[in-house]
C-alpha positions as CSV (number, residue, x, y, z in Angstrom):
1,M,70.9,197.7,-30.6
2,R,67.7,199.8,-30.3
3,M,64.5,198.1,-29.2
4,L,62.8,198.9,-32.5
5,E,65.5,197.1,-34.4
6,Y,65.3,194.3,-32.1
7,S,61.6,194.1,-32.5
8,V,61.8,194.1,-36.1
9,I,64.5,191.5,-36.1
10,I,62.6,189.0,-34.1
11,G,59.2,189.8,-35.6
12,L,57.3,191.6,-32.8
13,T,54.2,193.5,-34.0
14,E,54.2,197.2,-34.2
15,H,51.4,199.3,-35.5
16,K,53.4,202.4,-35.8
17,R,57.0,202.8,-36.2
18,G,58.7,202.9,-32.8
19,E,55.2,202.7,-31.0
20,S,54.4,199.4,-29.1
21,M,51.0,197.8,-29.4
22,G,49.0,197.7,-26.3
23,L,47.4,194.6,-24.6
24,K,44.1,194.9,-26.5
25,E,45.8,195.2,-29.9
26,L,48.3,192.3,-29.2
27,R,45.5,190.1,-28.1
28,K,43.3,191.1,-31.2
29,A,46.2,190.6,-33.5
30,R,46.7,187.0,-32.1
31,G,42.9,186.3,-32.8
32,L,42.2,185.7,-29.1
33,T,39.1,186.7,-27.2
34,Q,39.6,187.9,-23.7
35,A,38.1,184.6,-22.4
36,A,40.5,182.5,-24.6
37,L,43.6,184.7,-23.2
38,A,42.2,184.3,-19.6
39,K,42.0,180.6,-20.0
40,Q,45.5,180.3,-21.5
41,T,47.1,182.6,-18.8
42,G,45.0,181.6,-15.7
43,I,44.3,185.4,-15.3
44,A,40.6,186.3,-14.7
45,R,38.8,187.7,-17.8
46,T,37.6,190.6,-15.7
47,T,41.2,191.4,-14.8
48,I,42.2,191.3,-18.5
49,S,39.3,193.7,-19.4
50,G,40.3,195.9,-16.6
51,Y,43.7,196.3,-18.0
52,E,42.4,196.9,-21.5
53,C,39.9,199.6,-20.5
54,G,42.1,201.3,-18.0
55,Q,40.3,200.3,-14.9
56,Y,43.6,198.9,-13.8
57,D,46.8,200.6,-14.4
58,I,48.7,198.3,-16.7
59,H,52.1,199.9,-15.7
60,S,51.4,198.5,-12.2
61,M,50.7,194.8,-13.3
62,T,52.3,192.2,-11.2
63,L,55.5,190.5,-12.8
64,D,53.7,187.2,-12.8
65,N,50.6,188.6,-14.8
66,A,53.0,190.4,-17.2
67,L,55.1,187.3,-17.9
68,R,51.9,185.1,-18.3
69,L,50.4,187.5,-20.8
70,S,53.7,188.1,-22.6
71,R,54.3,184.4,-23.1
72,A,50.6,183.9,-24.5
73,L,50.9,186.7,-26.8
74,Q,54.4,186.1,-27.8
75,C,55.8,189.4,-27.0
76,H,58.3,191.4,-24.7
77,P,56.4,192.4,-21.5
78,Y,57.0,196.0,-22.3
79,E,54.8,195.7,-25.4
80,L,51.8,195.1,-23.2
81,T,51.6,198.8,-22.6
82,D,51.0,201.5,-25.1
83,G,54.3,203.0,-24.2
84,W,56.5,203.9,-21.2
85,P,54.7,205.5,-18.2
86,E,55.4,209.3,-17.8
């Protein structure tokens, strides 16, 4: 089963067919501020901001942070990025 089909079946959010939403889009789609997401995950708001604005490479995020964010945003960890790294 392809990931797109899997995403559609379990109801993950996609903004274009076959293209994952990034961290910022997922956070906004869930109606969360950076501060609220930080409180929910235990990740500093400045770190979340850094991932969203590109100050930190989201593809190099720790597994712990990826799992915390994906649980809070109810998504698969790969959806935190705007796609696979090149």
